[in-house]
Residue frames as qw, qx, qy, qz and C-alpha x, y, z in Angstrom:
[[0.251, -0.531, 0.774, 0.238, 124.44, 151.48, 96.15],
 [0.826, 0.345, -0.230, -0.381, 124.21, 149.30, 93.08],
 [0.221, -0.429, 0.876, 0.009, 125.49, 145.72, 93.43],
 [0.769, 0.130, -0.451, -0.433, 124.78, 142.37, 91.90],
 [0.625, -0.366, 0.639, -0.260, 124.32, 139.12, 93.85],
 [0.278, 0.245, -0.880, -0.298, 125.41, 135.80, 92.45],
 [0.762, -0.264, -0.439, -0.397, 123.00, 132.81, 92.75],
 [0.640, -0.103, -0.641, 0.412, 125.23, 131.45, 95.51],
 [0.023, 0.157, -0.325, 0.932, 124.90, 134.73, 97.34],
 [0.594, -0.214, -0.140, -0.763, 121.09, 134.52, 97.16],
 [0.797, -0.161, -0.575, -0.089, 121.16, 130.87, 98.21],
 [0.443, 0.019, -0.616, 0.651, 123.27, 131.61, 101.25],
 [0.214, -0.150, 0.228, -0.938, 121.07, 134.54, 102.35],
 [0.718, -0.182, -0.340, -0.579, 117.96, 132.37, 101.84],
 [0.719, -0.067, -0.667, 0.183, 119.53, 129.54, 103.82],
 [0.218, 0.062, -0.520, 0.823, 120.42, 131.86, 106.74],
 [0.441, -0.167, 0.026, -0.881, 116.88, 133.25, 106.74],
 [0.778, -0.148, -0.509, -0.339, 115.49, 129.68, 106.81],
 [0.751, -0.140, -0.563, 0.316, 117.69, 128.29, 109.60],
 [0.329, -0.917, -0.142, -0.175, 117.99, 131.61, 111.60],
 [0.366, -0.811, 0.453, 0.059, 121.58, 130.88, 112.77],
 [0.920, 0.351, -0.065, 0.159, 124.29, 129.39, 110.59],
 [0.556, -0.682, 0.313, 0.358, 127.93, 129.00, 111.62],
 [0.249, 0.757, -0.472, -0.378, 130.79, 129.74, 109.23],
 [0.188, -0.311, 0.918, 0.158, 131.98, 126.10, 109.08],
 [0.525, 0.413, 0.717, -0.198, 128.50, 124.93, 108.14],
 [0.460, 0.813, -0.003, -0.357, 128.45, 127.44, 105.25],
 [0.007, -0.601, 0.746, 0.287, 131.86, 126.15, 104.15],
 [0.393, 0.000, 0.919, -0.024, 130.55, 122.56, 104.16],
 [0.491, 0.555, 0.638, -0.211, 127.33, 123.35, 102.31],
 [0.405, 0.886, 0.139, -0.178, 128.40, 126.06, 99.86],
 [0.173, 0.890, -0.412, -0.093, 132.18, 126.17, 99.39],
 [0.767, -0.370, 0.519, 0.072, 133.64, 122.73, 99.95],
 [0.826, 0.426, 0.302, 0.214, 134.29, 122.24, 96.21],
 [0.265, 0.937, -0.170, 0.149, 136.62, 125.25, 96.02],
 [0.682, 0.345, -0.448, 0.463, 140.47, 125.19, 96.40],
 [0.192, 0.094, -0.545, 0.811, 140.41, 127.43, 99.53],
 [0.304, -0.620, -0.670, -0.275, 136.84, 126.98, 100.93],
 [0.406, -0.642, -0.434, 0.484, 137.40, 128.74, 104.27],
 [0.233, -0.282, 0.126, 0.922, 138.98, 131.83, 102.66],
 [0.085, -0.291, -0.614, -0.729, 136.36, 131.97, 99.93],
 [0.353, -0.645, -0.676, -0.045, 133.57, 131.71, 102.57],
 [0.369, -0.566, -0.271, 0.685, 135.08, 134.43, 104.78],
 [0.140, -0.091, 0.328, 0.930, 135.37, 136.75, 101.78],
 [0.216, -0.436, -0.690, -0.536, 131.77, 136.16, 100.68],
 [0.410, -0.677, -0.597, 0.130, 130.30, 136.53, 104.14],
 [0.301, -0.425, -0.126, 0.844, 132.25, 139.73, 104.89],
 [0.008, -0.093, -0.459, -0.883, 130.93, 141.23, 101.59],
 [0.320, -0.534, -0.681, -0.385, 127.31, 140.24, 102.37],
 [0.423, -0.612, -0.494, 0.450, 127.65, 141.61, 105.89],
 [0.230, -0.284, 0.067, 0.928, 129.09, 144.92, 104.70],
 [0.140, -0.241, -0.549, -0.788, 126.20, 145.20, 102.21],
 [0.405, -0.065, 0.408, -0.816, 123.75, 144.86, 105.12],
 [0.684, 0.040, -0.543, -0.485, 122.22, 141.62, 103.70],
 [0.779, -0.246, -0.567, 0.108, 123.08, 139.46, 106.81],
 [0.379, -0.824, 0.293, -0.303, 123.92, 139.99, 110.47],
 [0.721, 0.214, -0.598, 0.277, 126.59, 138.24, 112.41],
 [0.608, -0.759, 0.138, -0.188, 127.62, 137.48, 115.95],
 [0.524, 0.509, -0.613, 0.301, 131.23, 136.89, 117.02],
 [0.619, -0.511, 0.411, -0.432, 130.13, 135.62, 120.45],
 [0.946, -0.004, 0.322, -0.025, 130.78, 132.18, 118.94],
 [0.065, 0.653, -0.662, -0.363, 133.86, 130.78, 117.16],
 [0.275, 0.120, 0.371, 0.879, 133.66, 130.42, 114.31],
 [0.219, 0.114, 0.081, -0.966, 131.36, 133.32, 113.53],
 [0.236, 0.455, 0.854, -0.093, 127.61, 132.70, 113.47],
 [0.048, -0.074, -0.370, -0.925, 125.50, 134.49, 110.79],
 [0.192, 0.477, 0.727, -0.456, 121.92, 135.68, 111.34],
 [0.226, 0.698, 0.547, 0.403, 119.11, 137.21, 109.25],
 [0.162, 0.320, -0.055, 0.932, 119.08, 141.00, 109.13],
 [0.490, -0.464, -0.087, -0.733, 115.74, 141.01, 110.89],
 [0.562, -0.081, -0.786, 0.244, 116.75, 138.49, 113.51],
 [0.490, -0.694, -0.064, -0.523, 114.69, 138.90, 116.69],
 [0.870, -0.400, -0.204, 0.205, 117.15, 137.04, 118.87],
 [0.227, -0.918, 0.314, 0.082, 120.02, 138.67, 120.76],
 [0.580, 0.635, -0.510, 0.028, 123.48, 138.02, 119.52],
 [0.056, 0.404, -0.840, 0.357, 124.34, 136.28, 122.75],
 [0.754, -0.134, 0.154, -0.625, 121.12, 134.42, 123.12],
 [0.439, -0.197, 0.873, -0.076, 120.97, 130.71, 124.00],
 [0.729, 0.506, 0.281, -0.365, 118.36, 130.48, 121.20],
 [0.405, 0.702, -0.520, -0.271, 121.30, 130.54, 118.77],
 [0.141, -0.315, 0.938, -0.040, 122.51, 127.14, 120.09],
 [0.623, 0.317, 0.624, -0.349, 118.95, 125.82, 119.56],
 [0.619, 0.703, -0.075, -0.341, 119.02, 126.90, 115.92],
 [0.177, 0.649, -0.732, -0.110, 122.51, 125.47, 115.49],
 [0.430, -0.107, 0.880, -0.172, 121.33, 122.10, 116.78],
 [0.699, 0.525, 0.376, -0.306, 118.59, 122.08, 114.22],
 [0.431, 0.768, -0.415, -0.227, 121.19, 122.90, 111.51],
 [0.148, -0.467, 0.872, -0.002, 123.34, 120.02, 112.70],
 [0.636, 0.202, 0.712, -0.219, 120.48, 117.54, 112.29],
 [0.615, 0.725, 0.046, -0.306, 119.89, 118.91, 108.84],
 [0.232, 0.734, -0.619, -0.155, 123.52, 118.50, 107.87],
 [0.437, -0.217, 0.868, -0.096, 123.50, 114.93, 109.16],
 [0.701, 0.469, 0.467, -0.264, 120.62, 114.26, 106.84],
 [0.447, 0.814, -0.250, -0.276, 122.46, 115.80, 103.93],
 [0.161, -0.523, 0.824, 0.147, 125.25, 113.20, 104.23],
 [0.440, 0.166, 0.882, -0.021, 122.65, 110.66, 103.12],
 [0.183, 0.556, 0.655, 0.478, 120.10, 112.65, 101.05],
 [0.011, 0.125, -0.078, 0.989, 119.12, 116.28, 100.90],
 [0.129, 0.472, 0.764, -0.420, 115.81, 116.77, 102.86],
 [0.011, -0.391, -0.502, -0.772, 112.84, 118.34, 100.98],
 [0.358, -0.703, -0.396, -0.471, 110.11, 120.63, 102.11],
 [0.492, -0.121, -0.544, 0.669, 112.21, 121.75, 105.14],
 [0.288, -0.799, -0.183, -0.495, 110.40, 123.86, 107.74],
 [0.376, 0.131, -0.594, 0.699, 112.39, 125.12, 110.72],
 [0.123, 0.165, 0.617, -0.760, 110.27, 125.39, 113.94],
 [0.228, -0.280, -0.741, -0.566, 107.21, 124.10, 112.17],
 [0.287, 0.138, 0.550, -0.772, 103.78, 125.14, 113.58],
 [0.090, -0.156, -0.844, -0.505, 101.37, 122.93, 111.74],
 [0.078, -0.594, -0.771, 0.216, 98.39, 123.66, 113.96],
 [0.121, 0.574, 0.254, 0.769, 98.72, 127.34, 113.38],
 [0.454, -0.765, -0.119, -0.441, 97.87, 128.07, 116.99],
 [0.012, -0.562, 0.661, -0.497, 99.60, 128.45, 120.30],
 [0.634, -0.268, 0.578, -0.437, 99.63, 125.31, 122.47],
 [0.936, 0.296, -0.028, -0.188, 99.78, 122.92, 119.59],
 [0.881, -0.112, 0.210, 0.409, 102.71, 120.82, 118.45],
 [0.165, 0.950, -0.243, -0.104, 105.82, 122.83, 117.58],
 [0.931, -0.044, 0.147, 0.331, 108.42, 120.46, 116.21],
 [0.336, -0.675, 0.299, 0.585, 111.92, 121.85, 115.74],
 [0.059, 0.402, -0.661, -0.631, 112.02, 120.61, 112.16],
 [0.796, 0.349, 0.422, -0.259, 109.79, 119.17, 109.54],
 [0.172, 0.577, -0.620, -0.504, 111.12, 117.59, 106.37],
 [0.954, 0.227, 0.044, -0.188, 110.65, 114.81, 103.84],
 [0.189, -0.670, 0.711, 0.094, 113.69, 112.63, 104.15],
 [0.025, -0.188, 0.951, 0.244, 114.35, 109.74, 101.78],
 [0.323, -0.222, -0.760, -0.519, 110.73, 109.59, 100.83],
 [0.417, -0.559, -0.703, 0.136, 109.18, 109.81, 104.31],
 [0.140, -0.767, -0.027, -0.626, 107.77, 112.81, 106.21],
 [0.608, -0.267, -0.569, 0.485, 109.14, 113.47, 109.71],
 [0.235, -0.898, 0.026, -0.371, 108.57, 115.87, 112.50],
 [0.694, 0.151, -0.475, 0.520, 111.81, 116.15, 114.50],
 [0.495, -0.856, -0.025, -0.147, 112.08, 117.14, 118.27],
 [0.587, 0.416, -0.470, 0.511, 115.64, 117.96, 119.37],
 [0.660, -0.724, -0.194, -0.052, 115.94, 117.51, 123.14],
 [0.391, 0.579, -0.434, 0.568, 119.00, 119.49, 124.32],
 [0.270, -0.403, 0.559, -0.673, 117.67, 119.38, 127.92],
 [0.179, -0.119, -0.975, 0.055, 116.33, 116.50, 129.91],
 [0.528, -0.299, -0.196, -0.770, 112.57, 116.35, 130.30],
 [0.508, -0.121, 0.711, -0.471, 110.51, 114.54, 132.95],
 [0.153, 0.139, 0.948, 0.244, 108.77, 111.42, 131.75],
 [0.209, 0.661, 0.642, -0.327, 105.44, 113.13, 132.21],
 [0.127, 0.734, -0.138, -0.653, 106.49, 116.24, 130.24],
 [0.000, 0.259, -0.797, -0.546, 107.67, 114.02, 127.29],
 [0.144, 0.385, 0.911, 0.019, 104.42, 112.04, 127.37],
 [0.180, 0.736, 0.361, -0.543, 102.52, 115.33, 127.35],
 [0.086, 0.558, -0.463, -0.684, 104.45, 116.35, 124.25],
 [0.034, 0.002, 0.935, 0.352, 103.51, 113.07, 122.57],
 [0.177, 0.546, 0.757, -0.311, 99.90, 113.51, 123.61],
 [0.188, 0.679, -0.031, -0.709, 99.82, 116.79, 121.69],
 [0.101, 0.297, -0.774, -0.550, 100.88, 114.91, 118.57],
 [0.063, 0.293, 0.954, 0.019, 98.02, 112.41, 119.19],
 [0.206, 0.653, 0.453, -0.571, 95.56, 115.21, 119.57],
 [0.214, 0.584, -0.351, -0.700, 96.67, 116.64, 116.23],
 [0.012, -0.066, 0.944, 0.324, 96.43, 113.20, 114.69],
 [0.129, 0.493, 0.842, -0.175, 92.76, 112.84, 115.71],
 [0.175, 0.633, 0.129, -0.743, 91.96, 116.37, 114.49],
 [0.658, 0.470, 0.535, 0.246, 92.49, 115.26, 110.88],
 [0.141, 0.951, -0.056, -0.271, 93.81, 118.87, 110.18],
 [0.387, -0.526, 0.628, 0.423, 97.19, 117.33, 109.19],
 [0.618, 0.338, 0.679, 0.209, 95.55, 115.87, 106.04],
 [0.373, 0.883, 0.268, 0.101, 95.40, 119.29, 104.45],
 [0.417, -0.721, 0.244, 0.497, 98.95, 120.43, 105.10],
 [0.443, 0.789, -0.214, -0.367, 100.58, 121.96, 102.05],
 [0.036, 0.565, -0.800, -0.197, 103.20, 119.26, 101.64],
 [0.676, 0.083, 0.692, -0.239, 100.75, 116.34, 101.64],
 [0.166, -0.076, 0.780, 0.598, 100.82, 114.43, 98.28],
 [0.503, 0.240, -0.050, -0.829, 97.89, 115.37, 96.00],
 [0.675, 0.209, -0.547, -0.449, 97.68, 111.98, 94.34],
 [0.534, -0.022, -0.827, 0.177, 97.88, 109.68, 97.36],
 [0.579, -0.693, -0.427, -0.052, 96.34, 109.18, 100.77],
 [0.123, -0.869, 0.262, -0.401, 97.47, 111.71, 103.38],
 [0.772, 0.035, -0.519, 0.365, 100.41, 110.66, 105.61],
 [0.481, -0.869, 0.036, -0.114, 100.93, 111.50, 109.26],
 [0.386, 0.696, -0.544, 0.264, 104.69, 112.06, 109.82],
 [0.806, -0.260, -0.430, 0.312, 106.70, 109.88, 112.09],
 [0.265, -0.934, 0.139, -0.195, 108.05, 111.75, 115.10],
 [0.762, 0.203, -0.380, 0.484, 111.82, 111.54, 115.68],
 [0.500, -0.864, 0.063, -0.002, 113.05, 112.42, 119.14],
 [0.618, 0.504, -0.397, 0.455, 116.77, 113.32, 118.92],
 [0.549, -0.726, 0.223, -0.348, 117.83, 112.52, 122.51],
 [0.347, 0.421, -0.800, 0.249, 120.60, 110.84, 124.38],
 [0.313, -0.089, 0.738, -0.591, 117.99, 109.83, 126.98],
 [0.274, -0.207, -0.840, -0.420, 115.46, 107.13, 126.26],
 [0.402, -0.072, 0.336, -0.849, 111.96, 108.09, 127.48],
 [0.241, 0.215, 0.937, -0.137, 109.08, 105.71, 128.21],
 [0.413, 0.436, 0.076, -0.796, 106.72, 107.91, 126.12],
 [0.268, 0.105, 0.915, 0.281, 104.49, 105.84, 123.89],
 [0.501, 0.309, -0.032, -0.808, 101.62, 106.18, 121.40],
 [0.569, 0.211, 0.795, 0.000, 99.24, 103.59, 119.93],
 [0.494, 0.777, 0.362, -0.149, 98.51, 105.96, 117.00],
 [0.345, 0.906, -0.244, -0.021, 101.72, 107.62, 115.81],
 [0.914, 0.087, -0.170, 0.358, 105.18, 106.30, 115.18],
 [0.300, -0.920, 0.251, -0.027, 107.85, 107.56, 117.63],
 [0.868, 0.266, -0.208, 0.364, 111.52, 106.99, 116.98],
 [0.413, -0.886, 0.205, 0.055, 114.14, 107.85, 119.68],
 [0.835, 0.260, -0.045, 0.483, 117.67, 108.12, 118.50],
 [0.469, -0.630, -0.004, 0.619, 120.76, 110.12, 119.62],
 [0.031, -0.531, 0.412, 0.740, 121.44, 111.31, 116.03],
 [0.744, 0.495, -0.115, -0.434, 120.47, 110.87, 112.42],
 [0.277, 0.505, -0.816, -0.043, 123.52, 108.72, 112.10],
 [0.278, -0.056, 0.896, -0.341, 122.01, 106.32, 114.61],
 [0.666, 0.395, 0.281, -0.567, 118.68, 106.45, 112.75],
 [0.628, 0.568, -0.424, -0.322, 120.30, 105.46, 109.54],
 [0.094, 0.373, -0.916, 0.118, 122.33, 102.67, 111.19],
 [0.472, 0.072, 0.703, -0.528, 119.12, 101.41, 112.75],
 [0.714, 0.484, 0.288, -0.416, 117.36, 101.14, 109.44],
 [0.226, 0.615, -0.636, -0.407, 120.21, 100.32, 106.98],
 [0.323, -0.068, 0.944, -0.015, 119.43, 96.62, 107.37],
 [0.587, 0.526, 0.454, -0.415, 116.15, 97.23, 105.58],
 [0.327, 0.667, -0.443, -0.503, 118.04, 97.66, 102.29],
 [0.008, -0.237, 0.962, 0.136, 118.48, 93.91, 102.18],
 [0.385, 0.333, 0.784, -0.355, 114.77, 93.36, 102.44],
 [0.236, 0.450, 0.709, 0.489, 112.13, 93.45, 99.73],
 [0.063, -0.285, -0.105, -0.951, 110.30, 96.64, 98.87],
 [0.584, -0.505, -0.476, -0.421, 107.22, 95.23, 100.38],
 [0.686, -0.370, -0.477, 0.407, 108.99, 94.64, 103.67],
 [0.331, 0.029, -0.164, 0.929, 110.21, 98.17, 103.79],
 [0.294, -0.317, -0.168, -0.886, 106.72, 99.66, 103.57],
 [0.208, -0.256, -0.874, 0.357, 104.79, 99.07, 106.75],
 [0.285, -0.441, -0.222, -0.822, 101.35, 100.73, 106.59],
 [0.110, -0.222, -0.815, 0.524, 99.40, 101.09, 109.74],
 [0.070, -0.653, -0.675, -0.336, 95.64, 101.73, 109.68],
 [0.313, -0.846, -0.337, 0.271, 95.90, 104.25, 112.53],
 [0.426, -0.476, 0.191, 0.745, 98.78, 106.14, 110.90],
 [0.488, 0.780, 0.047, -0.389, 97.33, 106.87, 107.50],
 [0.892, 0.410, 0.028, 0.187, 99.97, 104.71, 105.90],
 [0.267, -0.873, 0.383, 0.140, 103.22, 105.84, 107.56],
 [0.901, 0.381, -0.119, 0.170, 106.22, 104.79, 105.52],
 [0.425, -0.781, 0.396, 0.229, 109.71, 104.36, 106.73],
 [0.862, 0.415, 0.125, 0.261, 111.99, 104.07, 103.73],
 [0.248, -0.906, 0.256, 0.229, 115.44, 105.34, 104.69],
 [0.693, -0.226, 0.544, 0.415, 117.55, 103.34, 102.31]]
């Protein structure tokens, strides 16, 4: 069969491949909201892409959730909710600034047993690893997770990650814990931010817009110059 894909078609397919599970309403928000009838337009496009065999879908959820054609998760898997929670964090960021260098389920160590953040991105000029806690952890388990980040910090392997700036000193990302529970987990070497949402994060740092540029940049000798610049 011969068919031509628009750039929007290609962008949607790439986005679904990147985030693994994307609900219809998110697609409307990200790709169709400027149209007169965004929901109808989205439904039409997604049905066409599905019939062409370029995406998969599951109607276990309402609205429909779309998956890559080579998705290795079952259509009723709880893993879908995990990917949708990552997507939700990304969309929250997009209301302020589109994140760059986005990596879903990042595995920066390249080996099993290392850190596996749910999301990496550069957001408003700063690199972040984001952990989304949908379930409650014990204090010890959370501290163990932070300890893995510290181990990676001391390995210096992070200095050669592909997103690191070529013309500046390497930066170790801040770690954002998206959680409704505040944990006692601490680190003397990496920056940990616990918030319930990106909205809370932005509210927490919006006051810095009234400060000088020098006040917004807070280098730390142990962090390789972590910068929090969310305004």
